C-alpha positions as a Python dict, from the first residue, in 0.01 Angstrom:
ca = {
    (1, 'X'): (0, 0, 0),
    (2, 'X'): (172, -89, 327),
    (3, 'X'): (-19, -416, 334),
    (4, 'X'): (100, -495, -20),
    (5, 'X'): (460, -428, 71),
    (6, 'X'): (419, -645, 381),
    (7, 'X'): (277, -929, 172),
    (8, 'X'): (562, -905, -78),
    (9, 'X'): (816, -900, 203),
    (10, 'X'): (651, -1202, 365),
    (11, 'X'): (656, -1392, 34),
    (12, 'X'): (1023, -1313, -12),
    (13, 'X'): (1097, -1434, 340),
    (14, 'X'): (911, -1761, 274),
    (15, 'X'): (1108, -1814, -46),
    (16, 'X'): (1432, -1735, 130),
    (17, 'X'): (1345, -1979, 411),
    (18, 'X'): (1259, -2251, 159),
    (19, 'X'): (1587, -2195, -22),
    (20, 'X'): (1776, -2205, 306),
    (21, 'X'): (1603, -2531, 402),
    (22, 'X'): (1699, -2691, 71),
    (23, 'X'): (2055, -2571, 113),
    (24, 'X'): (2062, -2707, 465),
    (25, 'X'): (1933, -3048, 356),
    (26, 'X'): (2193, -3056, 80),
    (27, 'X'): (2463, -2961, 328),
    (28, 'X'): (2355, -3235, 570),
    (29, 'X'): (2357, -3496, 293),
    (30, 'X'): (2698, -3384, 172),
    (31, 'X'): (2843, -3409, 520),
    (32, 'X'): (2692, -3754, 578),
    (33, 'X'): (2835, -3878, 248),
    (34, 'X'): (3173, -3743, 360),
    (35, 'X'): (3129, -3942, 683),
    (36, 'X'): (3085, -3629, 892),
    (37, 'X'): (2824, -3784, 1119),
    (38, 'X'): (2792, -3472, 1337),
    (39, 'X'): (2528, -3378, 1077),
    (40, 'X'): (2298, -3631, 1244),
    (41, 'X'): (2312, -3429, 1567),
    (42, 'X'): (2176, -3124, 1382),
    (43, 'X'): (1915, -3332, 1198),
    (44, 'X'): (1801, -3487, 1524),
    (45, 'X'): (1751, -3149, 1689),
    (46, 'X'): (1582, -2973, 1396),
    (47, 'X'): (1200, -3015, 1377),
    (48, 'X'): (1197, -2906, 1011),
    (49, 'X'): (1408, -3212, 928),
    (50, 'X'): (1108, -3442, 988),
    (51, 'X'): (936, -3359, 661),
    (52, 'X'): (1270, -3354, 480),
    (53, 'X'): (1347, -3706, 603),
    (54, 'X'): (1012, -3841, 480),
    (55, 'X'): (1058, -3670, 143),
    (56, 'X'): (1406, -3821, 109),
    (57, 'X'): (1276, -4171, 182),
    (58, 'X'): (1000, -4131, -77),
    (59, 'X'): (1241, -3981, -331),
    (60, 'X'): (1486, -4269, -285),
    (61, 'X'): (1198, -4515, -326),
    (62, 'X'): (1092, -4337, -645),
    (63, 'X'): (1446, -4367, -779),
    (64, 'X'): (1436, -4739, -703),
    (65, 'X'): (1100, -4770, -879),
    (66, 'X'): (1236, -4577, -1174),
    (67, 'X'): (1517, -4830, -1196),
    (68, 'X'): (1281, -5127, -1216),
    (69, 'X'): (1060, -4946, -1470),
    (70, 'X'): (1363, -4860, -1686),
    (71, 'X'): (1460, -5226, -1670),
    (72, 'X'): (1118, -5315, -1813),
    (73, 'X'): (1149, -5050, -2085),
    (74, 'X'): (1503, -5146, -2186),
    (75, 'X'): (1473, -5524, -2155),
    (76, 'X'): (1517, -5713, -2478),
    (77, 'X'): (1363, -6053, -2533),
    (78, 'X'): (1141, -6013, -2227),
    (79, 'X'): (767, -5973, -2270),
    (80, 'X'): (647, -5743, -1994),
    (81, 'X'): (383, -5471, -1965),
    (82, 'X'): (584, -5150, -1912),
    (83, 'X'): (277, -4951, -1807),
    (84, 'X'): (194, -5214, -1548),
    (85, 'X'): (546, -5189, -1407),
    (86, 'X'): (521, -4809, -1401),
    (87, 'X'): (200, -4814, -1199),
    (88, 'X'): (275, -5105, -967),
    (89, 'X'): (650, -5077, -912),
    (90, 'X'): (729, -4708, -956),
    (91, 'X'): (411, -4541, -827),
    (92, 'X'): (240, -4784, -588),
    (93, 'X'): (565, -4956, -491),
    (94, 'X'): (735, -4631, -394),
    (95, 'X'): (444, -4525, -174),
    (96, 'X'): (423, -4866, -9),
    (97, 'X'): (799, -4887, 48),
    (98, 'X'): (789, -4549, 225),
    (99, 'X'): (515, -4681, 453),
    (100, 'X'): (701, -5006, 520),
    (101, 'X'): (1014, -4806, 602),
    (102, 'X'): (816, -4636, 880),
    (103, 'X'): (763, -4986, 1018),
    (104, 'X'): (1140, -5037, 1009),
    (105, 'X'): (1187, -4724, 1220),
    (106, 'X'): (907, -4819, 1459),
    (107, 'X'): (1047, -5169, 1521),
    (108, 'X'): (1394, -5025, 1583),
    (109, 'X'): (1240, -4775, 1826),
    (110, 'X'): (1039, -5046, 2002),
    (111, 'X'): (1347, -5268, 2047),
    (112, 'X'): (1553, -4977, 2181),
    (113, 'X'): (1287, -4866, 2427),
    (114, 'X'): (1122, -5197, 2514),
    (115, 'X'): (1420, -5431, 2521),
    (116, 'X'): (1707, -5202, 2618),
    (117, 'X'): (1528, -4911, 2789),
    (118, 'X'): (1725, -4668, 2575),
    (119, 'X'): (1634, -4301, 2584),
    (120, 'X'): (1524, -4204, 2235),
    (121, 'X'): (1250, -4001, 2066),
    (122, 'X'): (1064, -4171, 1781),
    (123, 'X'): (1052, -3848, 1579),
    (124, 'X'): (1424, -3784, 1625),
    (125, 'X'): (1495, -4142, 1520),
    (126, 'X'): (1275, -4096, 1214),
    (127, 'X'): (1466, -3783, 1116),
    (128, 'X'): (1811, -3937, 1133),
    (129, 'X'): (1712, -4272, 980),
    (130, 'X'): (1530, -4093, 699),
    (131, 'X'): (1851, -3925, 590),
    (132, 'X'): (2025, -4263, 617),
    (133, 'X'): (1791, -4413, 355),
    (134, 'X'): (1937, -4199, 74),
    (135, 'X'): (2179, -4469, -57),
    (136, 'X'): (1871, -4662, -175),
    (137, 'X'): (1847, -4405, -455),
    (138, 'X'): (2140, -4589, -618),
    (139, 'X'): (1882, -4858, -698),
    (140, 'X'): (1792, -4657, -1006),
    (141, 'X'): (2084, -4846, -1164),
    (142, 'X'): (1907, -5183, -1135),
    (143, 'X'): (1799, -5128, -1494),
    (144, 'X'): (2146, -5263, -1576),
    (145, 'X'): (2014, -5617, -1565),
    (146, 'X'): (2345, -5800, -1519),
    (147, 'X'): (2429, -5582, -1218),
    (148, 'X'): (2080, -5554, -1068),
    (149, 'X'): (2147, -5777, -767),
    (150, 'X'): (2488, -5629, -669),
    (151, 'X'): (2357, -5275, -711),
    (152, 'X'): (2048, -5350, -504),
    (153, 'X'): (2256, -5511, -228),
    (154, 'X'): (2506, -5224, -222),
    (155, 'X'): (2235, -4960, -201),
    (156, 'X'): (2059, -5126, 93),
    (157, 'X'): (2387, -5215, 263),
    (158, 'X'): (2472, -4845, 259),
    (159, 'X'): (2133, -4757, 405),
    (160, 'X'): (2162, -5018, 681),
    (161, 'X'): (2515, -4911, 779),
    (162, 'X'): (2416, -4543, 790),
    (163, 'X'): (2104, -4634, 987),
    (164, 'X'): (2323, -4792, 1255),
    (165, 'X'): (2510, -4464, 1289),
    (166, 'X'): (2184, -4268, 1284),
    (167, 'X'): (2038, -4477, 1566),
    (168, 'X'): (2343, -4419, 1783),
    (169, 'X'): (2343, -4046, 1710),
    (170, 'X'): (1972, -4016, 1791),
    (171, 'X'): (1987, -4214, 2116),
    (172, 'X'): (2216, -4327, 2394),
    (173, 'X'): (2228, -4681, 2253),
    (174, 'X'): (2565, -4852, 2226),
    (175, 'X'): (2683, -5014, 1902),
    (176, 'X'): (2543, -5359, 1983),
    (177, 'X'): (2201, -5228, 2081),
    (178, 'X'): (2183, -5012, 1769),
    (179, 'X'): (2275, -5305, 1544),
    (180, 'X'): (2017, -5540, 1694),
    (181, 'X'): (1741, -5278, 1680),
    (182, 'X'): (1830, -5192, 1323),
    (183, 'X'): (1846, -5555, 1210),
    (184, 'X'): (1505, -5621, 1367),
    (185, 'X'): (1352, -5329, 1180),
    (186, 'X'): (1524, -5415, 854),
    (187, 'X'): (1412, -5777, 879),
    (188, 'X'): (1050, -5666, 900),
    (189, 'X'): (1109, -5431, 606),
    (190, 'X'): (1252, -5713, 391),
    (191, 'X'): (975, -5960, 478),
    (192, 'X'): (694, -5715, 400),
    (193, 'X'): (858, -5594, 78),
    (194, 'X'): (908, -5957, -23),
    (195, 'X'): (538, -6023, 28),
    (196, 'X'): (447, -5714, -174),
    (197, 'X'): (671, -5840, -455),
    (198, 'X'): (422, -6126, -497),
    (199, 'X'): (107, -5911, -487),
    (200, 'X'): (-52, -5819, -821),
    (201, 'X'): (249, -5951, -1010),
    (202, 'X'): (343, -5816, -1350),
    (203, 'X'): (374, -6130, -1563),
    (204, 'X'): (619, -6361, -1377),
    (205, 'X'): (856, -6090, -1259),
    (206, 'X'): (736, -5896, -957),
    (207, 'X'): (459, -5691, -799),
    (208, 'X'): (405, -5394, -571),
    (209, 'X'): (768, -5319, -490),
    (210, 'X'): (1032, -5087, -638),
    (211, 'X'): (1392, -5149, -737),
    (212, 'X'): (1558, -5477, -642),
    (213, 'X'): (1254, -5591, -442),
    (214, 'X'): (1051, -5597, -765),
    (215, 'X'): (1263, -5895, -871),
    (216, 'X'): (1318, -6045, -527),
    (217, 'X'): (1133, -6375, -550),
    (218, 'X'): (1126, -6433, -925),
    (219, 'X'): (1460, -6344, -1080),
}
């Protein structure tokens, strides 16, 4: 009986902890969107934020992939295989974009440490930059064909600007060092995603990339 009560109590504690973690992530995001960048200091120092950051990057990539798939579904006068877009852009593209984003973080880390000898932890950088990727979720709106390019640019511009702040909050880099490291990482990200846009293309439109990168080289 005591063991049963202990198990129930443990389960309740786990649920409570999960709820608290979700509330904390929501609080961090809200503060960042209100330009309260002290949230990055807490994210940097919290080991549980690592998984949350990766989940947020993948979720934002899924939203981008959903946008390109909705474009395929809602397009009129365009012959395109919607199932193909779902598999290649939304599913495969979201997974690949998450992996390529890790390359963005690694290049930024390498530039900071190798070129500028900045003190920074890769994991702490991953945490803060992961939360900075959230604006990419706005790419779901690329299904509005006439606004696809502006929406895609705005979403990534927001992510890049927040990433600059995240790099500074996670390290002792100055503004110039953070910008150069971030631009180096983002350049790699864009090049690789551009290549993926031409791999296993769906008709003449795009390939293994979500959101605006699905259209990058063809529209």
